C-alpha positions in Angstrom: 5.1 26.2 -44.8 7.0 23.0 -43.8 9.4 25.1 -41.6 6.4 26.8 -40.0 4.8 23.4 -39.1 8.1 22.1 -37.8 8.6 25.2 -35.6 5.0 24.9 -34.4 5.5 21.3 -33.4 8.7 22.2 -31.6 7.0 25.1 -29.8 4.1 22.7 -28.7 6.6 20.2 -27.5 8.5 22.8 -25.4 5.1 24.1 -24.1 4.0 20.6 -23.0 7.4 20.0 -21.2 7.0 23.3 -19.4 3.4 22.6 -18.3 4.4 19.1 -17.1 7.3 20.4 -15.1 5.1 23.1 -13.5 2.4 20.5 -12.7 4.9 18.2 -11.1 6.3 21.1 -9.0 2.9 22.1 -7.8 1.6 18.6 -7.0 4.9 17.3 -5.7 5.2 14.3 -8.0 4.0 10.7 -7.5 4.7 9.3 -4.0 7.1 6.5 -3.8 5.7 3.4 -2.0 7.8 2.4 0.9 8.2 -1.3 1.4 9.3 -1.9 5.0 8.5 -5.6 5.0 10.0 -8.1 2.7 7.5 -10.3 0.8 9.5 -13.4 1.3 10.3 -12.9 5.0 10.9 -16.3 6.6 8.9 -16.6 9.7 8.3 -19.6 12.0 4.7 -20.1 12.7 3.8 -22.2 15.7 0.3 -23.5 16.4 -1.0 -23.9 19.9 -1.5 -27.5 21.0 -4.4 -27.9 23.3 -4.4 -30.5 26.0 -7.0 -33.3 25.9 -7.8 -32.9 29.6 -11.2 -31.5 30.3 -11.1 -28.8 32.9 -14.4 -27.4 34.0 -14.8 -24.5 36.3 -18.5 -25.0 37.0 -20.0 -25.0 40.5 -23.0 -27.1 41.3 -25.6 -25.5 43.6 -28.3 -27.5 45.3 -31.4 -25.6 45.9 -34.1 -27.1 48.1 -37.6 -25.7 48.1 
């Protein structure tokens, strides 16, 4: 009886391995994420400095009634 249980466990293990390999071949496996950008990529960030001069582009129209 012990040898039968041992053979049955081995048969189940082989069956599971076969089913897993068939499932991977059908689905194509897990996709590998591509990392094109480094996380610690040193970049220089420059902020725009606005001038203090006020420039207005408004036109005054005098209307007489």
